[in-house]
N, CA, C and O atoms as CSV, one atom per row, in Angstrom:
chain,resi,resn,atom,element,x,y,z
A,1,MET,N,N,-15.957,-20.558,1.022
A,1,MET,CA,C,-15.743,-20.108,-0.323
A,1,MET,C,C,-14.350,-20.554,-0.747
A,1,MET,O,O,-13.394,-20.415,0.016
A,2,SER,N,N,-14.232,-21.077,-1.935
A,2,SER,CA,C,-12.934,-21.552,-2.403
A,2,SER,C,C,-12.025,-20.379,-2.737
A,2,SER,O,O,-12.482,-19.275,-3.034
A,3,THR,N,N,-10.739,-20.648,-2.679
A,3,THR,CA,C,-9.753,-19.616,-2.988
A,3,THR,C,C,-9.917,-19.132,-4.420
A,3,THR,O,O,-9.785,-17.939,-4.696
A,4,ARG,N,N,-10.201,-20.043,-5.320
A,4,ARG,CA,C,-10.371,-19.656,-6.724
A,4,ARG,C,C,-11.548,-18.706,-6.887
A,4,ARG,O,O,-11.442,-17.707,-7.598
A,5,ARG,N,N,-12.664,-19.003,-6.239
A,5,ARG,CA,C,-13.827,-18.114,-6.345
A,5,ARG,C,C,-13.535,-16.780,-5.688
A,5,ARG,O,O,-13.952,-15.736,-6.188
A,6,LEU,N,N,-12.824,-16.804,-4.576
A,6,LEU,CA,C,-12.479,-15.557,-3.910
A,6,LEU,C,C,-11.578,-14.714,-4.805
A,6,LEU,O,O,-11.786,-13.509,-4.946
A,7,LEU,N,N,-10.577,-15.349,-5.409
A,7,LEU,CA,C,-9.687,-14.617,-6.306
A,7,LEU,C,C,-10.451,-14.060,-7.505
A,7,LEU,O,O,-10.210,-12.934,-7.938
A,8,LYS,N,N,-11.367,-14.854,-8.029
A,8,LYS,CA,C,-12.167,-14.380,-9.150
A,8,LYS,C,C,-12.979,-13.160,-8.736
A,8,LYS,O,O,-13.057,-12.174,-9.468
A,9,GLY,N,N,-13.580,-13.239,-7.561
A,9,GLY,CA,C,-14.358,-12.106,-7.071
A,9,GLY,C,C,-13.495,-10.893,-6.808
A,9,GLY,O,O,-13.876,-9.768,-7.133
A,10,LEU,N,N,-12.341,-11.115,-6.225
A,10,LEU,CA,C,-11.450,-10.005,-5.918
A,10,LEU,C,C,-10.878,-9.370,-7.169
A,10,LEU,O,O,-10.521,-8.192,-7.165
A,11,PHE,N,N,-10.791,-10.140,-8.232
A,11,PHE,CA,C,-10.302,-9.602,-9.494
A,11,PHE,C,C,-11.092,-8.364,-9.892
A,11,PHE,O,O,-10.534,-7.388,-10.394
A,12,PHE,N,N,-12.361,-8.421,-9.667
A,12,PHE,CA,C,-13.208,-7.314,-10.078
A,12,PHE,C,C,-13.031,-6.090,-9.181
A,12,PHE,O,O,-13.487,-4.993,-9.503
A,13,SER,N,N,-12.373,-6.300,-8.073
A,13,SER,CA,C,-12.101,-5.136,-7.226
A,13,SER,C,C,-11.172,-4.147,-7.916
A,13,SER,O,O,-11.092,-2.981,-7.531
A,14,LEU,N,N,-10.480,-4.620,-8.928
A,14,LEU,CA,C,-9.611,-3.720,-9.678
A,14,LEU,C,C,-10.404,-2.589,-10.330
A,14,LEU,O,O,-9.851,-1.544,-10.673
A,15,LEU,N,N,-11.673,-2.810,-10.491
A,15,LEU,CA,C,-12.496,-1.768,-11.076
A,15,LEU,C,C,-12.663,-0.574,-10.149
A,15,LEU,O,O,-13.228,0.448,-10.538
A,16,PHE,N,N,-12.168,-0.707,-8.920
A,16,PHE,CA,C,-12.275,0.411,-7.990
A,16,PHE,C,C,-11.595,1.655,-8.549
A,16,PHE,O,O,-11.962,2.775,-8.195
A,17,ILE,N,N,-10.636,1.470,-9.393
A,17,ILE,CA,C,-9.933,2.613,-9.974
A,17,ILE,C,C,-10.925,3.484,-10.741
A,17,ILE,O,O,-10.952,4.706,-10.589
A,18,LEU,N,N,-11.723,2.840,-11.553
A,18,LEU,CA,C,-12.715,3.587,-12.324
A,18,LEU,C,C,-13.771,4.200,-11.425
A,18,LEU,O,O,-14.183,5.343,-11.625
A,19,LEU,N,N,-14.204,3.446,-10.443
A,19,LEU,CA,C,-15.241,3.946,-9.547
A,19,LEU,C,C,-14.740,5.106,-8.712
A,19,LEU,O,O,-15.473,6.070,-8.487
A,20,ASN,N,N,-13.506,5.028,-8.251
A,20,ASN,CA,C,-12.942,6.123,-7.477
A,20,ASN,C,C,-12.828,7.386,-8.309
A,20,ASN,O,O,-12.935,8.492,-7.779
A,21,GLN,N,N,-12.615,7.234,-9.594
A,21,GLN,CA,C,-12.549,8.410,-10.464
A,21,GLN,C,C,-13.885,9.146,-10.477
A,21,GLN,O,O,-13.924,10.361,-10.672
A,22,LEU,N,N,-14.965,8.423,-10.272
A,22,LEU,CA,C,-16.286,9.048,-10.258
A,22,LEU,C,C,-16.504,9.907,-9.034
A,22,LEU,O,O,-17.297,10.848,-9.072
A,23,ILE,N,N,-15.805,9.597,-7.934
A,23,ILE,CA,C,-16.055,10.333,-6.701
A,23,ILE,C,C,-14.929,11.291,-6.330
A,23,ILE,O,O,-15.003,11.953,-5.295
A,24,VAL,N,N,-13.893,11.377,-7.151
A,24,VAL,CA,C,-12.816,12.328,-6.892
A,24,VAL,C,C,-13.349,13.718,-7.221
A,24,VAL,O,O,-13.860,13.937,-8.320
A,25,PRO,N,N,-13.238,14.656,-6.289
A,25,PRO,CA,C,-13.750,16.002,-6.550
A,25,PRO,C,C,-13.136,16.614,-7.801
A,25,PRO,O,O,-11.968,16.385,-8.113
A,26,ALA,N,N,-13.939,17.391,-8.506
A,26,ALA,CA,C,-13.482,18.018,-9.748
A,26,ALA,C,C,-12.306,18.955,-9.504
A,26,ALA,O,O,-11.523,19.211,-10.418
A,27,ALA,N,N,-12.173,19.468,-8.288
A,27,ALA,CA,C,-11.098,20.409,-7.975
A,27,ALA,C,C,-9.756,19.730,-7.749
A,27,ALA,O,O,-8.748,20.413,-7.567
A,28,SER,N,N,-9.719,18.406,-7.757
A,28,SER,CA,C,-8.462,17.699,-7.536
A,28,SER,C,C,-7.471,18.024,-8.642
A,28,SER,O,O,-7.848,18.133,-9.809
A,29,PRO,N,N,-6.219,18.177,-8.279
A,29,PRO,CA,C,-5.217,18.429,-9.315
A,29,PRO,C,C,-5.163,17.269,-10.301
A,29,PRO,O,O,-5.382,16.115,-9.932
A,30,ALA,N,N,-4.877,17.581,-11.528
A,30,ALA,CA,C,-4.820,16.559,-12.581
A,30,ALA,C,C,-3.718,15.543,-12.313
A,30,ALA,O,O,-3.718,14.463,-12.904
A,31,THR,N,N,-2.776,15.875,-11.430
A,31,THR,CA,C,-1.672,14.968,-11.149
A,31,THR,C,C,-2.032,13.894,-10.131
A,31,THR,O,O,-1.249,12.967,-9.922
A,32,ASP,N,N,-3.206,13.994,-9.486
A,32,ASP,CA,C,-3.615,12.970,-8.531
A,32,ASP,C,C,-3.767,11.635,-9.252
A,32,ASP,O,O,-4.339,11.562,-10.339
A,33,VAL,N,N,-3.252,10.597,-8.637
A,33,VAL,CA,C,-3.344,9.259,-9.203
A,33,VAL,C,C,-4.033,8.372,-8.185
A,33,VAL,O,O,-3.673,8.363,-7.008
A,34,VAL,N,N,-5.019,7.633,-8.642
A,34,VAL,CA,C,-5.702,6.687,-7.763
A,34,VAL,C,C,-4.836,5.446,-7.686
A,34,VAL,O,O,-4.523,4.845,-8.714
A,35,PRO,N,N,-4.441,5.050,-6.474
A,35,PRO,CA,C,-3.584,3.862,-6.360
A,35,PRO,C,C,-4.301,2.602,-6.826
A,35,PRO,O,O,-5.518,2.473,-6.689
A,36,ARG,N,N,-3.541,1.700,-7.365
A,36,ARG,CA,C,-4.090,0.432,-7.848
A,36,ARG,C,C,-3.706,-0.681,-6.891
A,36,ARG,O,O,-2.697,-0.606,-6.190
A,37,ILE,N,N,-4.526,-1.703,-6.879
A,37,ILE,CA,C,-4.233,-2.891,-6.080
A,37,ILE,C,C,-4.656,-4.105,-6.896
A,37,ILE,O,O,-5.716,-4.112,-7.522
A,38,THR,N,N,-3.818,-5.121,-6.880
A,38,THR,CA,C,-4.157,-6.341,-7.609
A,38,THR,C,C,-5.013,-7.240,-6.725
A,38,THR,O,O,-5.106,-7.045,-5.514
A,39,VAL,N,N,-5.622,-8.209,-7.349
A,39,VAL,CA,C,-6.409,-9.194,-6.613
A,39,VAL,C,C,-5.531,-9.898,-5.586
A,39,VAL,O,O,-5.941,-10.113,-4.445
A,40,GLN,N,N,-4.329,-10.250,-6.002
A,40,GLN,CA,C,-3.422,-10.959,-5.112
A,40,GLN,C,C,-3.024,-10.087,-3.922
A,40,GLN,O,O,-2.931,-10.576,-2.797
A,41,GLU,N,N,-2.789,-8.798,-4.168
A,41,GLU,CA,C,-2.433,-7.889,-3.076
A,41,GLU,C,C,-3.585,-7.741,-2.089
A,41,GLU,O,O,-3.373,-7.745,-0.877
A,42,LEU,N,N,-4.797,-7.611,-2.607
A,42,LEU,CA,C,-5.952,-7.493,-1.718
A,42,LEU,C,C,-6.148,-8.766,-0.914
A,42,LEU,O,O,-6.405,-8.712,0.288
A,43,LYS,N,N,-6.028,-9.900,-1.566
A,43,LYS,CA,C,-6.175,-11.175,-0.849
A,43,LYS,C,C,-5.117,-11.293,0.240
A,43,LYS,O,O,-5.415,-11.750,1.343
A,44,ALA,N,N,-3.900,-10.890,-0.054
A,44,ALA,CA,C,-2.821,-10.950,0.941
A,44,ALA,C,C,-3.137,-10.043,2.133
A,44,ALA,O,O,-2.901,-10.424,3.279
A,45,LYS,N,N,-3.659,-8.873,1.873
A,45,LYS,CA,C,-4.039,-7.960,2.958
A,45,LYS,C,C,-5.122,-8.594,3.831
A,45,LYS,O,O,-5.054,-8.533,5.059
A,46,ILE,N,N,-6.105,-9.194,3.198
A,46,ILE,CA,C,-7.187,-9.851,3.936
A,46,ILE,C,C,-6.627,-11.000,4.755
A,46,ILE,O,O,-6.962,-11.150,5.930
A,47,ASP,N,N,-5.765,-11.820,4.134
A,47,ASP,CA,C,-5.168,-12.962,4.830
A,47,ASP,C,C,-4.322,-12.532,6.027
A,47,ASP,O,O,-4.257,-13.238,7.033
A,48,ARG,N,N,-3.678,-11.378,5.914
A,48,ARG,CA,C,-2.848,-10.864,7.012
A,48,ARG,C,C,-3.694,-10.173,8.080
A,48,ARG,O,O,-3.177,-9.792,9.130
A,49,GLY,N,N,-4.978,-10.013,7.818
A,49,GLY,CA,C,-5.858,-9.374,8.795
A,49,GLY,C,C,-5.773,-7.859,8.793
A,49,GLY,O,O,-6.171,-7.211,9.760
A,50,GLU,N,N,-5.255,-7.289,7.708
A,50,GLU,CA,C,-5.173,-5.829,7.628
A,50,GLU,C,C,-6.587,-5.241,7.601
A,50,GLU,O,O,-7.537,-5.865,7.128
A,51,ASP,N,N,-6.686,-4.036,8.119
A,51,ASP,CA,C,-7.977,-3.371,8.231
A,51,ASP,C,C,-8.311,-2.634,6.937
A,51,ASP,O,O,-8.136,-1.419,6.837
A,52,VAL,N,N,-8.793,-3.383,5.956
A,52,VAL,CA,C,-9.166,-2.836,4.658
A,52,VAL,C,C,-10.690,-2.785,4.591
A,52,VAL,O,O,-11.367,-3.761,4.915
A,53,VAL,N,N,-11.219,-1.648,4.172
A,53,VAL,CA,C,-12.658,-1.502,4.001
A,53,VAL,C,C,-12.980,-1.817,2.549
A,53,VAL,O,O,-12.485,-1.158,1.635
A,54,ILE,N,N,-13.812,-2.831,2.346
A,54,ILE,CA,C,-14.203,-3.224,0.992
A,54,ILE,C,C,-15.651,-2.803,0.798
A,54,ILE,O,O,-16.524,-3.127,1.603
A,55,ILE,N,N,-15.886,-2.072,-0.288
A,55,ILE,CA,C,-17.235,-1.610,-0.583
A,55,ILE,C,C,-17.710,-2.295,-1.855
A,55,ILE,O,O,-17.098,-2.162,-2.915
A,56,ASP,N,N,-18.805,-3.024,-1.734
A,56,ASP,CA,C,-19.419,-3.687,-2.873
A,56,ASP,C,C,-20.421,-2.694,-3.456
A,56,ASP,O,O,-21.433,-2.384,-2.827
A,57,VAL,N,N,-20.141,-2.200,-4.652
A,57,VAL,CA,C,-20.965,-1.148,-5.239
A,57,VAL,C,C,-22.009,-1.676,-6.225
A,57,VAL,O,O,-22.648,-0.905,-6.942
A,58,ARG,N,N,-22.170,-2.987,-6.249
A,58,ARG,CA,C,-23.177,-3.545,-7.155
A,58,ARG,C,C,-24.581,-3.231,-6.638
A,58,ARG,O,O,-24.804,-3.123,-5.432
A,59,ALA,N,N,-25.506,-3.091,-7.559
A,59,ALA,CA,C,-26.880,-2.762,-7.194
A,59,ALA,C,C,-27.845,-3.832,-7.710
A,59,ALA,O,O,-27.556,-4.550,-8.668
A,60,GLY,N,N,-28.982,-3.914,-7.053
A,60,GLY,CA,C,-30.090,-4.753,-7.520
A,60,GLY,C,C,-29.720,-6.185,-7.822
A,60,GLY,O,O,-29.044,-6.859,-7.045
A,61,ARG,N,N,-30.181,-6.628,-8.971
A,61,ARG,CA,C,-30.009,-8.030,-9.365
A,61,ARG,C,C,-28.552,-8.392,-9.603
A,61,ARG,O,O,-28.153,-9.544,-9.430
A,62,GLU,N,N,-27.765,-7.412,-9.998
A,62,GLU,CA,C,-26.335,-7.673,-10.190
A,62,GLU,C,C,-25.731,-8.221,-8.902
A,62,GLU,O,O,-24.899,-9.127,-8.935
A,63,TYR,N,N,-26.154,-7.664,-7.766
A,63,TYR,CA,C,-25.674,-8.136,-6.473
A,63,TYR,C,C,-26.397,-9.419,-6.056
A,63,TYR,O,O,-25.770,-10.415,-5.695
A,64,GLU,N,N,-27.702,-9.370,-6.112
A,64,GLU,CA,C,-28.504,-10.484,-5.608
A,64,GLU,C,C,-28.306,-11.775,-6.382
A,64,GLU,O,O,-28.357,-12.856,-5.794
A,65,ASP,N,N,-28.083,-11.690,-7.678
A,65,ASP,CA,C,-27.902,-12.887,-8.494
A,65,ASP,C,C,-26.474,-13.436,-8.449
A,65,ASP,O,O,-26.215,-14.534,-8.939
A,66,SER,N,N,-25.569,-12.688,-7.875
A,66,SER,CA,C,-24.170,-13.106,-7.841
A,66,SER,C,C,-23.923,-14.111,-6.722
A,66,SER,O,O,-24.440,-13.973,-5.614
A,67,LYS,N,N,-23.129,-15.114,-7.034
A,67,LYS,CA,C,-22.709,-16.081,-6.022
A,67,LYS,C,C,-21.449,-15.599,-5.322
A,67,LYS,O,O,-21.028,-16.173,-4.317
A,68,ILE,N,N,-20.855,-14.547,-5.854
A,68,ILE,CA,C,-19.607,-14.028,-5.298
A,68,ILE,C,C,-19.900,-12.823,-4.424
A,68,ILE,O,O,-20.324,-11.771,-4.902
A,69,LYS,N,N,-19.666,-12.999,-3.141
A,69,LYS,CA,C,-19.832,-11.918,-2.180
A,69,LYS,C,C,-18.654,-11.991,-1.220
A,69,LYS,O,O,-18.325,-13.059,-0.704
A,70,ILE,N,N,-18.028,-10.852,-0.988
A,70,ILE,CA,C,-16.863,-10.813,-0.113
A,70,ILE,C,C,-17.345,-10.608,1.319
A,70,ILE,O,O,-18.024,-9.629,1.630
A,71,LYS,N,N,-16.984,-11.542,2.174
A,71,LYS,CA,C,-17.376,-11.470,3.579
A,71,LYS,C,C,-16.861,-10.173,4.200
A,71,LYS,O,O,-15.685,-9.831,4.077
A,72,GLY,N,N,-17.756,-9.466,4.861
A,72,GLY,CA,C,-17.392,-8.229,5.540
A,72,GLY,C,C,-17.469,-6.983,4.690
A,72,GLY,O,O,-17.283,-5.878,5.199
A,73,ALA,N,N,-17.743,-7.139,3.389
A,73,ALA,CA,C,-17.835,-5.968,2.516
A,73,ALA,C,C,-19.081,-5.157,2.868
A,73,ALA,O,O,-20.116,-5.706,3.247
A,74,ILE,N,N,-18.955,-3.855,2.734
A,74,ILE,CA,C,-20.080,-2.947,2.940
A,74,ILE,C,C,-20.756,-2.772,1.592
A,74,ILE,O,O,-20.088,-2.559,0.581
A,75,ARG,N,N,-22.060,-2.861,1.577
A,75,ARG,CA,C,-22.781,-2.728,0.307
A,75,ARG,C,C,-23.356,-1.320,0.183
A,75,ARG,O,O,-24.260,-0.930,0.923
A,76,ILE,N,N,-22.812,-0.574,-0.765
A,76,ILE,CA,C,-23.326,0.755,-1.102
A,76,ILE,C,C,-23.338,0.812,-2.630
A,76,ILE,O,O,-22.280,0.769,-3.257
A,77,SER,N,N,-24.505,0.906,-3.225
A,77,SER,CA,C,-24.563,0.914,-4.690
A,77,SER,C,C,-23.836,2.131,-5.237
A,77,SER,O,O,-23.759,3.172,-4.584
A,78,ILE,N,N,-23.308,1.985,-6.430
A,78,ILE,CA,C,-22.516,3.042,-7.048
A,78,ILE,C,C,-23.314,4.334,-7.175
A,78,ILE,O,O,-22.747,5.422,-7.074
A,79,VAL,N,N,-24.605,4.229,-7.393
A,79,VAL,CA,C,-25.417,5.441,-7.550
A,79,VAL,C,C,-25.596,6.187,-6.231
A,79,VAL,O,O,-25.932,7.371,-6.236
A,80,LYS,N,N,-25.379,5.516,-5.109
A,80,LYS,CA,C,-25.524,6.148,-3.794
A,80,LYS,C,C,-24.176,6.455,-3.142
A,80,LYS,O,O,-24.125,7.067,-2.075
A,81,LEU,N,N,-23.103,6.036,-3.773
A,81,LEU,CA,C,-21.792,6.162,-3.156
A,81,LEU,C,C,-21.410,7.617,-2.872
A,81,LEU,O,O,-20.918,7.927,-1.787
A,82,GLU,N,N,-21.630,8.489,-3.819
A,82,GLU,CA,C,-21.259,9.887,-3.605
A,82,GLU,C,C,-22.058,10.489,-2.448
A,82,GLU,O,O,-21.515,11.266,-1.662
A,83,ASP,N,N,-23.334,10.141,-2.336
A,83,ASP,CA,C,-24.171,10.659,-1.248
A,83,ASP,C,C,-23.738,10.122,0.116
A,83,ASP,O,O,-23.958,10.772,1.138
A,84,ARG,N,N,-23.128,8.944,0.135
A,84,ARG,CA,C,-22.775,8.301,1.401
A,84,ARG,C,C,-21.278,8.327,1.697
A,84,ARG,O,O,-20.815,7.666,2.626
A,85,ILE,N,N,-20.534,9.082,0.918
A,85,ILE,CA,C,-19.079,9.118,1.070
A,85,ILE,C,C,-18.665,9.540,2.476
A,85,ILE,O,O,-17.623,9.105,2.966
A,86,SER,N,N,-19.457,10.373,3.126
A,86,SER,CA,C,-19.103,10.837,4.478
A,86,SER,C,C,-19.176,9.711,5.511
A,86,SER,O,O,-18.636,9.854,6.608
A,87,GLU,N,N,-19.826,8.606,5.185
A,87,GLU,CA,C,-19.924,7.460,6.097
A,87,GLU,C,C,-18.648,6.619,6.115
A,87,GLU,O,O,-18.461,5.786,7.001
A,88,LEU,N,N,-17.788,6.838,5.152
A,88,LEU,CA,C,-16.599,5.999,5.017
A,88,LEU,C,C,-15.454,6.545,5.849
A,88,LEU,O,O,-15.276,7.759,5.953
A,89,PRO,N,N,-14.677,5.648,6.440
A,89,PRO,CA,C,-13.538,6.098,7.254
A,89,PRO,C,C,-12.468,6.744,6.380
A,89,PRO,O,O,-12.212,6.298,5.262
A,90,ARG,N,N,-11.861,7.777,6.892
A,90,ARG,CA,C,-10.810,8.474,6.144
A,90,ARG,C,C,-9.427,7.959,6.525
A,90,ARG,O,O,-8.434,8.321,5.894
A,91,ASP,N,N,-9.358,7.117,7.553
A,91,ASP,CA,C,-8.067,6.649,8.038
A,91,ASP,C,C,-7.788,5.189,7.678
A,91,ASP,O,O,-6.870,4.579,8.225
A,92,LYS,N,N,-8.572,4.635,6.768
A,92,LYS,CA,C,-8.385,3.242,6.368
A,92,LYS,C,C,-8.337,3.145,4.848
A,92,LYS,O,O,-8.877,3.991,4.135
A,93,GLU,N,N,-7.690,2.114,4.381
A,93,GLU,CA,C,-7.656,1.856,2.946
A,93,GLU,C,C,-9.040,1.373,2.512
A,93,GLU,O,O,-9.632,0.501,3.149
A,94,ILE,N,N,-9.539,1.942,1.435
A,94,ILE,CA,C,-10.859,1.577,0.908
A,94,ILE,C,C,-10.701,1.014,-0.486
A,94,ILE,O,O,-10.030,1.600,-1.335
A,95,VAL,N,N,-11.333,-0.144,-0.716
A,95,VAL,CA,C,-11.320,-0.782,-2.021
A,95,VAL,C,C,-12.765,-0.956,-2.448
A,95,VAL,O,O,-13.577,-1.515,-1.711
A,96,THR,N,N,-13.083,-0.474,-3.644
A,96,THR,CA,C,-14.436,-0.706,-4.165
A,96,THR,C,C,-14.417,-1.942,-5.033
A,96,THR,O,O,-13.400,-2.278,-5.638
A,97,TYR,N,N,-15.544,-2.613,-5.088
A,97,TYR,CA,C,-15.645,-3.898,-5.756
A,97,TYR,C,C,-16.961,-3.976,-6.529
A,97,TYR,O,O,-18.015,-3.601,-6.014
A,98,CYS,N,N,-16.891,-4.459,-7.754
A,98,CYS,CA,C,-18.092,-4.742,-8.535
A,98,CYS,C,C,-17.768,-5.816,-9.556
A,98,CYS,O,O,-16.612,-6.206,-9.720
A,99,THR,N,N,-18.796,-6.288,-10.237
A,99,THR,CA,C,-18.555,-7.285,-11.285
A,99,THR,C,C,-19.130,-6.797,-12.585
A,99,THR,O,O,-19.036,-7.488,-13.600
């Protein structure tokens, strides 16, 4: 995969902020802030071999028709993410990704 395509794909990982807002418990204090990460920061982490868990939350044809897939990403559709949240490690950085 070319670097340009990877960067383009990783760009959409920025949407994890919105997706994480969907799974933050309602009891969380209003002052909680979901950390942001840029495409370049995520790519640098991957290049350095950091242990980042990437979750591809696309579903159905959105996923299947896409030519952009991040190697090693876990695929959990956004509609199932809340039900499967207990499967995710609590000791690693998690980035959600969609297009």
